N, C-alpha and C positions, 0 to 999 in steps of 0.2 A: 861457329861459332867457336872461340878459345874455351878451355878448362876455366879460365881464370873468370872470365865472363858468366860464364855458366854457374860458378862458386857465388859469382855476385848478385845473379837473380834469385840463389836459391836461400829459401829461410828458414834451414833447419835450425836444431834446436841448439846444436853448437854454436853456430854462428849469431843466435839469440843471446846465447851466456857470452860470449866472447864481447860482442857489444853491449854488452849489460855492465859487466865486468871492467871496461875500458871507460864507461859513462860514469859509473861511479867511484871510479878511480880520478877523472879528470884528464884521461889520455887518449880520448875518441878522437880520430882523425876526422876531419872534418868531410872527405868523401864518405866515410863510414857512417856521419851523423845524417849525410843527406840520403844514402841509401835508405836508412832506417825509416825516415821519414818518408818515403816515396812507398812504404808497404800497406798492405789493402786493411790491416788489422794491427792494432796495438796491443791486442790482447795479450799475444805470446810474451811481448816486453813487460808488460806490466805483471804478469804470473813470474815470470825469472827472476824479475828485480823485485818481487815481493821475498820467493824463496831465497836470491842470496841474500839480502839485506837482513831478514832473518836468521841465515847462517851467520853472516857474520858477526853480528851481534851474539848470537851463542858462543861462537868460538872465542870473542873476547872475553865472554864471561868463564868461561872455562878456563881460557888460561890466566886470566887475574885470580881463578879459585887455585890455579896450581901453583902458583909464585907465591900469593899470601895465605900461609896457613891459619 
């Protein structure tokens, strides 16, 4: 089994984060999209997605507060 195929079957936190980030910004590849939907549980994607969106909103609010006195 090659290293690439081992990485594809591994549902690590980093892989879930990369997948969620790519999906949020609309640059998810079809291959990764299919891989995500073949996973047994959607819970890691849900948790990372919620954390990612909350972090994005908080960072935007902080950025606006810094720019506009």
